[in-house]
MIDREN-540132 format. One record per atom (N, C-alpha, C): residue in three letters; chain; x, y, z. Coordinates in steps of 0.02 Angstrom, whole numbers, plus 50000, padded with zeros to 5 digits. Atoms other than C-alpha are relative to their C-alpha. Layout:
BEGIN
REC    aa   ch      c1      c2      c3
REC   ala    A       X       Y       Z
...
***
This chain:
BEGIN
REC    aa   ch      c1      c2      c3
REC   unk    A   49987   50071   49989
REC   unk    A   48215   50420   50047
REC   unk    A   50067   49981   49967
REC   unk    A   49934   50020   50025
REC   unk    A   48391   50347   50026
REC   unk    A   49994   49935   49961
REC   unk    A   50001   50060   50042
REC   unk    A   48408   50223   49882
REC   unk    A   50060   49957   50016
REC   unk    A   49944   50046   49989
REC   unk    A   48514   50069   49910
REC   unk    A   50025   49973   49934
REC   unk    A   49970   50030   50060
REC   unk    A   48635   50007   49778
REC   unk    A   49994   49924   50005
REC   unk    A   50009   50073   50000
REC   unk    A   48585   49829   49734
REC   unk    A   50062   49967   49969
REC   unk    A   49942   50037   50026
REC   unk    A   48713   49695   49691
REC   unk    A   50002   50002   49923
REC   unk    A   50001   50000   50073
REC   unk    A   48656   49690   49509
REC   unk    A   50019   50069   49972
REC   unk    A   49981   49932   50020
REC   unk    A   48676   49880   49497
REC   unk    A   50075   50010   50009
REC   unk    A   49928   49996   49989
REC   unk    A   48850   49866   49571
REC   unk    A   50037   49966   49943
REC   unk    A   49969   50035   50056
REC   unk    A   48893   49740   49435
REC   unk    A   50000   50043   49937
REC   unk    A   50006   49956   50058
REC   unk    A   48832   49860   49301
REC   unk    A   50052   50056   50005
REC   unk    A   49954   49945   49988
REC   unk    A   48935   49999   49378
REC   unk    A   50073   49979   49989
REC   unk    A   49931   50024   50007
REC   unk    A   49094   49896   49386
REC   unk    A   50017   49985   49927
REC   unk    A   49989   50012   50071
REC   unk    A   49074   49844   49205
REC   unk    A   50010   50066   49963
REC   unk    A   49992   49933   50031
REC   unk    A   49052   50027   49155
REC   unk    A   50070   50027   50012
REC   unk    A   49936   49971   49981
REC   unk    A   49210   50077   49247
REC   unk    A   50058   49965   49963
REC   unk    A   49948   50036   50036
REC   unk    A   49313   49941   49165
REC   unk    A   49999   50020   49926
REC   unk    A   50006   49982   50071
REC   unk    A   49247   49984   48991
REC   unk    A   50023   50072   49988
REC   unk    A   49986   49928   50011
REC   unk    A   49264   50173   49012
REC   unk    A   50070   50020   50021
REC   unk    A   49937   49976   49972
REC   unk    A   49422   50190   49117
REC   unk    A   50055   49946   50005
REC   unk    A   49951   50054   49995
REC   unk    A   49506   50019   49117
REC   unk    A   50016   49978   50071
REC   unk    A   49990   50020   49930
REC   unk    A   49492   50000   49306
REC   unk    A   49955   49939   50015
REC   unk    A   50037   50062   49987
REC   unk    A   49441   49824   49358
REC   unk    A   49994   49990   50076
REC   unk    A   50013   50011   49929
REC   unk    A   49362   49814   49531
REC   unk    A   49959   49937   50013
REC   unk    A   50047   50056   49995
REC   unk    A   49265   49654   49497
REC   unk    A   50022   49947   50050
REC   unk    A   49976   50051   49954
REC   unk    A   49375   49546   49609
REC   unk    A   50018   50028   50069
REC   unk    A   49995   49974   49932
REC   unk    A   49376   49662   49758
REC   unk    A   49946   49967   50043
REC   unk    A   50050   50029   49954
REC   unk    A   49284   49599   49911
REC   unk    A   49933   50035   49990
REC   unk    A   50063   49971   50022
REC   unk    A   49103   49626   49857
REC   unk    A   49964   50037   50056
REC   unk    A   50035   49968   49945
REC   unk    A   49029   49666   50028
REC   unk    A   50032   50066   50019
REC   unk    A   49964   49939   49982
REC   unk    A   49164   49793   50069
REC   unk    A   49991   50053   49946
REC   unk    A   50007   49954   50056
REC   unk    A   49152   49872   49896
REC   unk    A   49930   50031   49999
REC   unk    A   50069   49974   50001
REC   unk    A   48963   49888   49905
REC   unk    A   49990   50052   50055
REC   unk    A   50006   49952   49946
REC   unk    A   48975   49976   50074
REC   unk    A   50030   50068   49981
REC   unk    A   49967   49938   50017
REC   unk    A   49097   50104   50007
REC   unk    A   49966   50037   49942
REC   unk    A   50038   49968   50055
REC   unk    A   49000   50135   49846
REC   unk    A   49936   50030   50027
REC   unk    A   50062   49975   49971
REC   unk    A   48840   50154   49946
REC   unk    A   50013   50064   50040
REC   unk    A   49983   49941   49961
REC   unk    A   48926   50278   50061
REC   unk    A   50009   50061   49955
REC   unk    A   49989   49944   50046
REC   unk    A   48981   50386   49914
REC   unk    A   49934   50022   49968
REC   unk    A   50066   49985   50030
REC   unk    A   48809   50375   49832
REC   unk    A   49957   50042   50047
REC   unk    A   50039   49964   49949
REC   unk    A   48727   50434   49993
REC   unk    A   50031   50068   50016
REC   unk    A   49965   49939   49982
REC   unk    A   48859   50564   50034
REC   unk    A   49988   50055   49948
REC   unk    A   50008   49951   50054
REC   unk    A   48841   50650   49865
REC   unk    A   49928   50009   49977
REC   unk    A   50072   49988   50007
REC   unk    A   48650   50640   49871
REC   unk    A   49973   49992   49930
REC   unk    A   50029   50015   50066
REC   unk    A   48612   50560   49705
REC   unk    A   49928   49977   50008
REC   unk    A   50070   50020   49994
REC   unk    A   48425   50543   49679
REC   unk    A   49985   49930   49972
REC   unk    A   50012   50065   50030
REC   unk    A   48443   50383   49578
REC   unk    A   50065   49968   49979
REC   unk    A   49941   50036   50025
REC   unk    A   48565   50250   49523
REC   unk    A   50018   50023   49930
REC   unk    A   49988   49979   50070
REC   unk    A   48544   50307   49342
REC   unk    A   50042   50064   49997
REC   unk    A   49961   49938   50000
REC   unk    A   48611   50481   49384
REC   unk    A   50071   49990   50026
REC   unk    A   49934   50018   49974
REC   unk    A   48754   50409   49485
REC   unk    A   50042   49968   49945
REC   unk    A   49966   50035   50055
REC   unk    A   48800   50296   49339
REC   unk    A   50020   50049   49945
REC   unk    A   49987   49951   50053
REC   unk    A   48788   50439   49213
REC   unk    A   50058   50045   50019
REC   unk    A   49946   49955   49977
REC   unk    A   48901   50550   49318
REC   unk    A   50068   49965   49996
REC   unk    A   49938   50037   50003
REC   unk    A   49034   50416   49332
REC   unk    A   50024   49987   49929
REC   unk    A   49981   50014   50069
REC   unk    A   49030   50377   49147
REC   unk    A   50025   50062   49963
REC   unk    A   49989   49940   50040
REC   unk    A   49042   50558   49090
REC   unk    A   50041   50055   50034
REC   unk    A   49961   49950   49963
REC   unk    A   49142   50651   49222
REC   unk    A   50063   49969   50028
REC   unk    A   49937   50030   49977
REC   unk    A   49325   50595   49236
REC   unk    A   50023   50026   50068
REC   unk    A   49981   49974   49935
REC   unk    A   49352   50710   49385
REC   unk    A   49961   49967   50056
REC   unk    A   50039   50035   49949
REC   unk    A   49210   50628   49478
REC   unk    A   50023   49928   50007
REC   unk    A   49973   50068   49996
REC   unk    A   49282   50459   49434
REC   unk    A   50062   49999   50046
REC   unk    A   49942   49996   49955
REC   unk    A   49444   50514   49522
REC   unk    A   49977   50002   50072
REC   unk    A   50028   49999   49932
REC   unk    A   49339   50554   49675
REC   unk    A   49976   49930   50020
REC   unk    A   50025   50068   49988
REC   unk    A   49258   50382   49661
REC   unk    A   50058   49954   50021
REC   unk    A   49942   50042   49985
REC   unk    A   49429   50296   49659
REC   unk    A   50027   50016   50069
REC   unk    A   49973   49979   49935
REC   unk    A   49487   50398   49808
REC   unk    A   49956   49975   50058
REC   unk    A   50046   50019   49946
REC   unk    A   49332   50355   49909
REC   unk    A   49995   49924   50010
REC   unk    A   50012   50073   49991
REC   unk    A   49319   50168   49874
REC   unk    A   50064   49961   50013
REC   unk    A   49937   50033   49981
REC   unk    A   49504   50127   49892
REC   unk    A   50016   50020   50071
REC   unk    A   49989   49989   49929
REC   unk    A   49555   50111   50073
REC   unk    A   50069   50032   50011
REC   unk    A   49938   49963   49992
REC   unk    A   49687   50239   50123
REC   unk    A   50014   50015   50073
REC   unk    A   49985   49994   49929
REC   unk    A   49712   50208   50308
REC   unk    A   50071   49976   50012
REC   unk    A   49930   50019   49989
REC   unk    A   49895   50209   50356
REC   unk    A   50030   50046   50054
REC   unk    A   49964   49957   49954
REC   unk    A   50020   50280   50480
REC   unk    A   50073   49980   49999
REC   unk    A   49929   50015   49999
REC   unk    A   50206   50290   50504
REC   unk    A   50017   49950   50055
REC   unk    A   49976   50051   49953
REC   unk    A   50289   50140   50588
REC   unk    A   49942   49965   50035
REC   unk    A   50058   50037   49974
REC   unk    A   50121   50057   50612
REC   unk    A   50021   49930   50020
REC   unk    A   49980   50064   49972
REC   unk    A   50139   49899   50717
REC   unk    A   50076   50001   50013
REC   unk    A   49929   49991   49987
REC   unk    A   50308   49945   50795
REC   unk    A   50040   49935   50005
REC   unk    A   49963   50064   49995
REC   unk    A   50353   49762   50829
REC   unk    A   50019   49975   49931
REC   unk    A   49983   50019   50069
REC   unk    A   50348   49733   50641
REC   unk    A   50064   50035   49978
REC   unk    A   49941   49962   50020
REC   unk    A   50476   49871   50613
REC   unk    A   50061   49981   50042
REC   unk    A   49944   50024   49960
REC   unk    A   50582   49808   50757
REC   unk    A   50029   49936   49970
REC   unk    A   49977   50061   50033
REC   unk    A   50590   49640   50669
REC   unk    A   50038   50017   49936
REC   unk    A   49963   49978   50059
REC   unk    A   50641   49727   50508
REC   unk    A   50070   50023   50019
REC   unk    A   49935   49974   49978
REC   unk    A   50780   49815   50602
REC   unk    A   50048   49944   50020
REC   unk    A   49956   50049   49969
REC   unk    A   50847   49662   50691
REC   unk    A   50013   49938   49957
REC   unk    A   49994   50064   50035
REC   unk    A   50816   49517   50572
REC   unk    A   50006   50007   49924
REC   unk    A   50003   49995   50073
REC   unk    A   50790   49581   50394
REC   unk    A   50055   50046   49973
REC   unk    A   49951   49952   50026
REC   unk    A   50900   49734   50369
REC   unk    A   50073   49974   50003
REC   unk    A   49931   50027   50000
REC   unk    A   51061   49645   50425
REC   unk    A   50013   49954   49941
REC   unk    A   49991   50043   50059
REC   unk    A   51032   49520   50284
REC   unk    A   50003   50043   49937
REC   unk    A   49999   49956   50058
REC   unk    A   50991   49656   50157
REC   unk    A   50064   50039   49995
REC   unk    A   49937   49962   49999
REC   unk    A   51150   49745   50209
REC   unk    A   50055   49966   49960
REC   unk    A   49949   50037   50036
REC   unk    A   51249   49609   50122
REC   unk    A   49994   50009   49924
REC   unk    A   50010   49989   50072
REC   unk    A   51178   49659   49952
REC   unk    A   50034   50065   49978
REC   unk    A   49969   49938   50025
REC   unk    A   51269   49788   49843
REC   unk    A   49949   50056   49990
REC   unk    A   50053   49950   50010
REC   unk    A   51102   49875   49808
REC   unk    A   49935   49969   50022
REC   unk    A   50063   50025   49971
REC   unk    A   50931   49859   49890
REC   unk    A   49941   50034   49966
REC   unk    A   50061   49974   50030
REC   unk    A   50765   49878   49798
REC   unk    A   49940   49975   50041
REC   unk    A   50057   50016   49958
REC   unk    A   50606   49884   49902
REC   unk    A   49937   50027   49968
REC   unk    A   50064   49979   50030
REC   unk    A   50427   49890   49838
REC   unk    A   49946   50002   50055
REC   unk    A   50059   49992   49957
REC   unk    A   50284   49958   49944
REC   unk    A   49939   50001   49954
REC   unk    A   50059   50006   50044
REC   unk    A   50129   49897   49849
REC   unk    A   49938   50021   50038
REC   unk    A   50058   49973   49965
REC   unk    A   49969   49990   49892
REC   unk    A   50022   50046   50056
REC   unk    A   49967   49959   49948
REC   unk    A   50069   50124   49984
REC   unk    A   49957   50056   50027
REC   unk    A   50044   49945   49979
REC   unk    A   49924   50248   50002
REC   unk    A   50039   50066   49999
REC   unk    A   49968   49934   49999
REC   unk    A   49991   50419   50055
REC   unk    A   50074   49997   50019
REC   unk    A   49927   50007   49997
REC   unk    A   50166   50350   50084
REC   unk    A   50032   49996   50069
REC   unk    A   49970   50000   49934
REC   unk    A   50188   50346   50272
REC   unk    A   50046   49940   50012
REC   unk    A   49957   50059   49989
REC   unk    A   50258   50169   50269
REC   unk    A   50064   50004   49959
REC   unk    A   49938   49992   50039
REC   unk    A   50382   50215   50133
REC   unk    A   50049   50045   50038
REC   unk    A   49957   49956   49959
REC   unk    A   50448   50357   50241
REC   unk    A   50025   49963   50062
REC   unk    A   49978   50040   49943
REC   unk    A   50454   50238   50388
REC   unk    A   50060   49957   49981
REC   unk    A   49947   50043   50024
REC   unk    A   50562   50119   50288
REC   unk    A   50064   50040   49988
REC   unk    A   49941   49958   50014
REC   unk    A   50678   50260   50232
REC   unk    A   50035   50018   50065
REC   unk    A   49970   49981   49935
REC   unk    A   50706   50310   50414
REC   unk    A   50039   49942   50029
REC   unk    A   49963   50055   49969
REC   unk    A   50753   50137   50474
REC   unk    A   50059   49979   49957
REC   unk    A   49943   50014   50043
REC   unk    A   50864   50111   50322
REC   unk    A   50056   50050   50013
REC   unk    A   49950   49949   49986
REC   unk    A   50952   50275   50360
REC   unk    A   50036   49985   50065
REC   unk    A   49969   50015   49935
REC   unk    A   50982   50224   50540
REC   unk    A   50043   49937   49998
REC   unk    A   49959   50060   50009
REC   unk    A   51051   50058   50480
REC   unk    A   50059   50012   49954
REC   unk    A   49946   49984   50046
REC   unk    A   51170   50148   50362
REC   unk    A   49992   49970   49932
REC   unk    A   50013   50034   50064
REC   unk    A   51086   50072   50210
REC   unk    A   49962   50043   49949
REC   unk    A   50042   49961   50045
REC   unk    A   50983   50213   50134
REC   unk    A   50038   50021   49937
REC   unk    A   49961   49976   50057
REC   unk    A   51125   50271   50021
REC   unk    A   50002   49950   49943
REC   unk    A   49998   50051   50053
REC   unk    A   51119   50105   49926
REC   unk    A   49932   49967   49991
REC   unk    A   50068   50026   50005
REC   unk    A   50930   50082   49928
REC   unk    A   49958   50043   49953
REC   unk    A   50051   49964   50039
REC   unk    A   50787   50129   49813
REC   unk    A   49932   49973   50020
REC   unk    A   50065   50019   49975
REC   unk    A   50609   50128   49877
REC   unk    A   49947   50019   49949
REC   unk    A   50054   49988   50047
REC   unk    A   50463   50110   49757
REC   unk    A   49934   49998   50039
REC   unk    A   50066   49998   49970
REC   unk    A   50291   50163   49820
REC   unk    A   49947   50004   49946
REC   unk    A   50051   50000   50052
REC   unk    A   50141   50119   49712
REC   unk    A   49930   49994   50030
REC   unk    A   50069   50005   49979
REC   unk    A   49953   50135   49727
REC   unk    A   49956   50011   49939
REC   unk    A   50048   49991   50055
REC   unk    A   49801   50127   49613
REC   unk    A   49974   50072   49996
REC   unk    A   50032   49934   49993
REC   unk    A   49745   50299   49673
REC   unk    A   50051   50056   49986
REC   unk    A   49951   49948   50016
REC   unk    A   49838   50444   49588
REC   unk    A   50001   50058   50050
REC   unk    A   50002   49945   49952
REC   unk    A   49781   50569   49719
REC   unk    A   50043   49987   50061
REC   unk    A   49959   50015   49942
REC   unk    A   49865   50479   49863
REC   unk    A   50074   49997   49981
REC   unk    A   49931   49999   50024
REC   unk    A   50023   50458   49758
REC   unk    A   50027   50071   49998
REC   unk    A   49979   49929   50000
REC   unk    A   50030   50647   49736
REC   unk    A   50017   50023   50071
REC   unk    A   49986   49981   49930
REC   unk    A   50021   50668   49925
REC   unk    A   50065   49967   50024
REC   unk    A   49940   50036   49978
REC   unk    A   50156   50536   49952
REC   unk    A   50063   50034   49974
REC   unk    A   49941   49967   50029
REC   unk    A   50277   50625   49835
REC   unk    A   50020   50062   50039
REC   unk    A   49986   49937   49965
REC   unk    A   50262   50786   49935
REC   unk    A   50032   49988   50068
REC   unk    A   49971   50014   49935
REC   unk    A   50309   50705   50101
REC   unk    A   49979   50048   50054
REC   unk    A   50027   49951   49952
REC   unk    A   50200   50826   50198
REC   unk    A   49940   49969   50036
REC   unk    A   50052   50031   49959
REC   unk    A   50092   50763   50341
REC   unk    A   49980   50047   50057
REC   unk    A   50022   49957   49945
REC   unk    A   49991   50844   50482
REC   unk    A   50046   49995   50061
REC   unk    A   49960   50000   49939
REC   unk    A   50095   50896   50632
REC   unk    A   49964   49963   50057
REC   unk    A   50039   50032   49947
REC   unk    A   49954   50830   50741
REC   unk    A   50013   49924   50004
REC   unk    A   49987   50072   50000
REC   unk    A   50006   50652   50692
REC   unk    A   50070   49983   50025
REC   unk    A   49930   50013   49985
REC   unk    A   50189   50672   50739
REC   unk    A   50011   49968   50069
REC   unk    A   49991   50030   49934
REC   unk    A   50168   50629   50923
REC   unk    A   49989   49925   49998
REC   unk    A   50015   50071   50007
REC   unk    A   50089   50461   50879
REC   unk    A   50057   49965   49962
REC   unk    A   49946   50029   50040
REC   unk    A   50223   50429   50748
REC   unk    A   50065   49996   50040
REC   unk    A   49940   50001   49958
REC   unk    A   50360   50473   50872
REC   unk    A   49997   49943   50050
REC   unk    A   50009   50056   49954
REC   unk    A   50289   50347   50996
REC   unk    A   50013   49934   49964
REC   unk    A   49988   50060   50039
REC   unk    A   50286   50214   50860
REC   unk    A   50075   49991   49986
REC   unk    A   49928   50000   50016
REC   unk    A   50465   50260   50814
REC   unk    A   50041   49974   50059
REC   unk    A   49964   50021   49940
REC   unk    A   50528   50238   50992
REC   unk    A   49989   49925   50014
REC   unk    A   50016   50070   49988
REC   unk    A   50437   50071   51012
REC   unk    A   50031   49954   49948
REC   unk    A   49971   50041   50054
REC   unk    A   50511   50011   50847
REC   unk    A   50075   49994   50006
REC   unk    A   49928   50003   49991
REC   unk    A   50688   50036   50912
REC   unk    A   50037   50060   49973
REC   unk    A   49969   49940   50025
REC   unk    A   50721   50212   50848
REC   unk    A   50054   50026   50046
REC   unk    A   49942   49979   49960
REC   unk    A   50886   50285   50906
REC   unk    A   50014   50075   49996
REC   unk    A   49991   49928   50007
REC   unk    A   50868   50469   50858
REC   unk    A   49940   50036   50030
REC   unk    A   50059   49960   49985
REC   unk    A   50751   50612   50898
REC   unk    A   49958   50001   49937
REC   unk    A   50040   50007   50060
REC   unk    A   50608   50579   50777
REC   unk    A   49990   50067   49964
REC   unk    A   50012   49934   50030
REC   unk    A   50583   50766   50749
REC   unk    A   50058   50023   49956
REC   unk    A   49943   49983   50042
REC   unk    A   50755   50772   50667
REC   unk    A   49988   49983   49927
REC   unk    A   50012   50022   50069
REC   unk    A   50679   50692   50512
REC   unk    A   49950   50045   49963
REC   unk    A   50047   49957   50034
REC   unk    A   50554   50829   50474
REC   unk    A   50006   50072   50025
REC   unk    A   50004   49930   49981
REC   unk    A   50530   51018   50479
REC   unk    A   49928   50019   50008
REC   unk    A   50069   49981   49986
REC   unk    A   50371   51082   50559
REC   unk    A   49989   50073   49982
REC   unk    A   50018   49932   50019
REC   unk    A   50286   51236   50489
REC   unk    A   49925   50007   50011
REC   unk    A   50070   49993   49979
REC   unk    A   50124   51284   50576
REC   unk    A   49970   49930   50011
REC   unk    A   50035   50063   49987
REC   unk    A   50010   51131   50560
REC   unk    A   50025   49943   49955
REC   unk    A   49974   50051   50046
REC   unk    A   50115   51034   50432
REC   unk    A   50072   49981   50016
REC   unk    A   49931   50024   49991
REC   unk    A   50273   50929   50443
REC   unk    A   50024   49973   49933
REC   unk    A   49971   50021   50064
REC   unk    A   50383   50907   50289
REC   unk    A   50062   49959   50014
REC   unk    A   49943   50044   49987
REC   unk    A   50504   50761   50288
REC   unk    A   50059   50017   49956
REC   unk    A   49937   49978   50029
REC   unk    A   50685   50784   50241
REC   unk    A   50012   49972   49930
REC   unk    A   49986   50022   50069
REC   unk    A   50742   50774   50060
REC   unk    A   50051   49943   49998
REC   unk    A   49954   50057   49999
REC   unk    A   50877   50650   50112
REC   unk    A   49962   49934   50000
REC   unk    A   50043   50058   50003
REC   unk    A   50732   50528   50130
REC   unk    A   49964   49995   49933
REC   unk    A   50040   50000   50062
REC   unk    A   50627   50578   49979
REC   unk    A   50043   49988   49938
REC   unk    A   49956   50009   50057
REC   unk    A   50778   50573   49864
REC   unk    A   50011   49927   49981
REC   unk    A   49991   50072   50013
REC   unk    A   50780   50382   49876
REC   unk    A   49934   49966   49985
REC   unk    A   50067   50028   50011
REC   unk    A   50595   50360   49833
REC   unk    A   49976   50013   49930
REC   unk    A   50035   49992   50064
REC   unk    A   50500   50333   49671
REC   unk    A   49927   49981   50012
REC   unk    A   50071   50013   49992
REC   unk    A   50311   50349   49680
REC   unk    A   49966   49998   49931
REC   unk    A   50034   50008   50064
REC   unk    A   50198   50291   49539
REC   unk    A   49933   49964   50009
REC   unk    A   50062   50039   49999
REC   unk    A   50022   50229   49504
REC   unk    A   50014   49930   49973
REC   unk    A   49994   50070   50022
REC   unk    A   50011   50040   49486
REC   unk    A   49938   49964   50024
REC   unk    A   50061   50036   49986
REC   unk    A   49858   49931   49479
REC   unk    A   50015   49926   50010
REC   unk    A   49985   50070   49986
REC   unk    A   49882   49763   49563
REC   unk    A   49954   49952   49963
REC   unk    A   50048   50042   50035
REC   unk    A   49730   49698   49470
REC   unk    A   50021   49987   49928
REC   unk    A   49988   50005   50073
REC   unk    A   49788   49732   49292
REC   unk    A   50072   50010   49979
REC   unk    A   49931   49987   50019
REC   unk    A   49971   49785   49294
REC   unk    A   50045   49942   50021
REC   unk    A   49955   50056   49987
REC   unk    A   50119   49667   49295
REC   unk    A   50060   50022   50041
REC   unk    A   49938   49984   49965
REC   unk    A   50288   49660   49380
REC   unk    A   50041   50051   49960
REC   unk    A   49962   49948   50035
REC   unk    A   50405   49804   49340
REC   unk    A   50074   50002   50021
REC   unk    A   49930   50002   49979
REC   unk    A   50569   49760   49429
REC   unk    A   50011   49937   50042
REC   unk    A   49984   50055   49954
REC   unk    A   50657   49633   49540
REC   unk    A   50020   50031   50067
REC   unk    A   49992   49970   49934
REC   unk    A   50658   49666   49727
REC   unk    A   50028   49951   50051
REC   unk    A   49978   50041   49944
REC   unk    A   50740   49604   49886
REC   unk    A   49948   49999   50056
REC   unk    A   50052   49996   49948
REC   unk    A   50591   49657   49994
REC   unk    A   49938   50032   49968
REC   unk    A   50064   49973   50022
REC   unk    A   50408   49683   49950
REC   unk    A   49954   50004   50061
REC   unk    A   50048   49991   49946
REC   unk    A   50282   49753   50074
REC   unk    A   49933   50017   49969
REC   unk    A   50069   49986   50020
REC   unk    A   50094   49747   50044
REC   unk    A   49957   49985   50060
REC   unk    A   50030   50010   49934
REC   unk    A   50013   49772   50212
REC   unk    A   49929   50027   50002
REC   unk    A   50070   49981   49992
REC   unk    A   49825   49774   50240
REC   unk    A   49968   50025   49935
REC   unk    A   50030   49987   50065
REC   unk    A   49782   49780   50055
REC   unk    A   49961   49939   49977
REC   unk    A   50029   50062   50026
REC   unk    A   49744   49599   50012
REC   unk    A   49936   49980   50036
REC   unk    A   50062   50017   49964
REC   unk    A   49607   49587   50144
REC   unk    A   49938   50027   49964
REC   unk    A   50056   49972   50038
REC   unk    A   49499   49689   50024
REC   unk    A   49989   49966   49933
REC   unk    A   50004   50036   50064
REC   unk    A   49523   49566   49880
REC   unk    A   49967   49931   50011
REC   unk    A   50025   50068   49999
REC   unk    A   49429   49406   49841
REC   unk    A   50059   49951   49991
REC   unk    A   49946   50049   49999
REC   unk    A   49530   49244   49849
REC   unk    A   50036   49994   49932
REC   unk    A   49969   50007   50066
REC   unk    A   49560   49231   49660
REC   unk    A   50047   50058   49985
REC   unk    A   49957   49942   50011
REC   unk    A   49630   49407   49652
REC   unk    A   50061   49998   50046
REC   unk    A   49943   50008   49955
REC   unk    A   49738   49375   49804
REC   unk    A   50052   49954   49970
REC   unk    A   49954   50048   50030
REC   unk    A   49813   49225   49715
REC   unk    A   50038   50031   49942
REC   unk    A   49968   49966   50057
REC   unk    A   49848   49330   49560
REC   unk    A   50054   50048   50024
REC   unk    A   49953   49952   49973
REC   unk    A   49934   49464   49663
REC   unk    A   50061   49965   50030
REC   unk    A   49944   50038   49972
REC   unk    A   50039   49336   49757
REC   unk    A   50048   49976   49945
REC   unk    A   49958   50023   50055
REC   unk    A   50102   49270   49590
REC   unk    A   50042   50058   49972
REC   unk    A   49963   49941   50022
REC   unk    A   50152   49447   49538
REC   unk    A   50058   50014   50049
REC   unk    A   49948   49989   49950
REC   unk    A   50247   49468   49701
REC   unk    A   50055   49947   49995
REC   unk    A   49951   50054   50005
REC   unk    A   50331   49299   49682
REC   unk    A   50046   50010   49940
REC   unk    A   49961   49987   50061
REC   unk    A   50386   49342   49506
REC   unk    A   50047   50060   50010
REC   unk    A   49961   49938   49990
REC   unk    A   50451   49512   49567
REC   unk    A   50054   49993   50054
REC   unk    A   49955   50008   49942
REC   unk    A   50547   49444   49717
REC   unk    A   50057   49953   49982
REC   unk    A   49944   50044   50015
REC   unk    A   50720   49376   49694
REC   unk    A   50006   49945   50053
REC   unk    A   49994   50055   49953
REC   unk    A   50766   49212   49777
REC   unk    A   50033   50023   50065
REC   unk    A   49978   49981   49932
REC   unk    A   50794   49232   49966
REC   unk    A   49979   50071   50018
REC   unk    A   50028   49935   49982
REC   unk    A   50702   49398   49961
REC   unk    A   49943   49991   50050
REC   unk    A   50051   50000   49947
REC   unk    A   50566   49445   50087
REC   unk    A   49935   50030   49976
REC   unk    A   50067   49974   50013
REC   unk    A   50379   49472   50074
REC   unk    A   49966   50014   50067
REC   unk    A   50032   49980   49937
REC   unk    A   50288   49567   50213
REC   unk    A   49927   50018   49987
REC   unk    A   50071   49989   50006
REC   unk    A   50099   49568   50235
REC   unk    A   49972   50032   50064
REC   unk    A   50032   49971   49942
REC   unk    A   49975   49646   50356
REC   unk    A   49983   49949   50053
REC   unk    A   50009   50043   49942
REC   unk    A   49929   49576   50525
REC   unk    A   49944   49948   49991
REC   unk    A   50056   50046   50011
REC   unk    A   49769   49491   50460
REC   unk    A   50008   49963   49933
REC   unk    A   49989   50032   50065
REC   unk    A   49847   49425   50299
REC   unk    A   50052   49944   50007
REC   unk    A   49955   50058   49996
REC   unk    A   49941   49264   50263
REC   unk    A   50013   49971   49931
REC   unk    A   49985   50038   50061
REC   unk    A   50027   49164   50127
REC   unk    A   49968   49931   50002
REC   unk    A   50029   50067   49993
REC   unk    A   49941   49008   50194
REC   unk    A   49944   49990   49949
REC   unk    A   50048   50019   50052
REC   unk    A   49836   48922   50059
REC   unk    A   50009   50038   49935
REC   unk    A   49987   49965   50062
REC   unk    A   49910   49037   49927
REC   unk    A   50038   49954   49952
REC   unk    A   49965   50044   50048
REC   unk    A   49983   48962   49766
REC   unk    A   50076   50001   50006
REC   unk    A   49927   49995   49994
REC   unk    A   50159   49014   49818
REC   unk    A   50024   49979   50070
REC   unk    A   49984   50013   49929
REC   unk    A   50154   48957   50001
REC   unk    A   50058   49951   50009
REC   unk    A   49949   50051   49990
REC   unk    A   50269   48807   49977
REC   unk    A   50070   50024   49985
REC   unk    A   49934   49973   50017
REC   unk    A   50411   48918   49919
REC   unk    A   50025   50051   50052
REC   unk    A   49985   49947   49951
REC   unk    A   50413   49031   50073
REC   unk    A   50003   49972   50071
REC   unk    A   49994   50019   49930
REC   unk    A   50463   49016   50255
REC   unk    A   49989   50062   50043
REC   unk    A   50015   49942   49959
REC   unk    A   50391   49131   50389
REC   unk    A   50057   50015   50048
REC   unk    A   49947   49977   49956
REC   unk    A   50515   49234   50490
REC   unk    A   49970   50021   50067
REC   unk    A   50025   49982   49934
REC   unk    A   50470   49233   50675
REC   unk    A   49925   50005   50003
REC   unk    A   50072   49993   49989
REC   unk    A   50298   49289   50732
REC   unk    A   49968   50052   49955
REC   unk    A   50027   49948   50043
REC   unk    A   50279   49437   50614
REC   unk    A   49979   49971   49933
REC   unk    A   50024   50023   50065
REC   unk    A   50193   49422   50445
REC   unk    A   50052   50016   49946
REC   unk    A   49945   49992   50047
REC   unk    A   50358   49415   50351
REC   unk    A   50023   49930   49978
REC   unk    A   49979   50065   50028
REC   unk    A   50407   49271   50236
REC   unk    A   50062   50009   49957
REC   unk    A   49941   49999   50044
REC   unk    A   50571   49231   50150
REC   unk    A   49991   49948   49945
REC   unk    A   50005   50044   50058
REC   unk    A   50573   49156   49977
REC   unk    A   50060   49952   50000
REC   unk    A   49946   50048   49994
REC   unk    A   50674   48996   49991
REC   unk    A   50006   49953   49940
REC   unk    A   49998   50042   50060
REC   unk    A   50632   48910   49826
REC   unk    A   49973   50039   49941
REC   unk    A   50026   49971   50061
REC   unk    A   50610   48971   49648
REC   unk    A   49941   49958   49975
REC   unk    A   50054   50038   50032
REC   unk    A   50454   48921   49550
REC   unk    A   50029   49948   49952
REC   unk    A   49977   50052   50046
REC   unk    A   50474   48759   49454
REC   unk    A   49960   50002   49936
***
């Protein structure tokens, strides 16, 4: 018989994880979090909640598996091609006027969107004066992002996205295929810095002209969303850009009155500093 994780047990578990490891998941969307914790509990065939709790408290390696499973790591290169077309036509020409460009991909997962950005910057002649920061709470996906190695089976889909986004080269020129893996060129990876960063508990670490956090905030409760928006606002220089996922918005956020949406895509420009 499969045991279900009750809400009160989930609360106990989240408190344990904060006390033991310093990871605070208490303001993640509760329903979504419970589904993912239940999935892991069932997948690893724990006979009771007590044994599941004991394993998490006393096995740091299993805790890493827990983080990997409950954080959402669904991504792809040049996802939503119209978004990247807007970056090419409306945002990069403005960033081109800066002497140096700093871009933060918050919640970057395995890094596909960071590599996407590097490609369009290279085609715009801007990569040489850019630095791309990719951060995620999950250290395992950050390790994968640093390597820049992805399944060859995904390249056809990524190539289609690339063409639809306004790509002007042969997409295969950006990677070397070896059997079932594709490794992206060091001319791209040399402009990237990947690091763990927890949007719940960590603060701003630099000033940026563009911040992207796409399809991450939908998993946060409203209070945590507001906290993260304030971090982004503090990290974004005046007239910089903030890009969110297709189901996310600045509307009703505490920083909404300082931003203006650019076209139909979920991209906002900071037009006023905080008072």
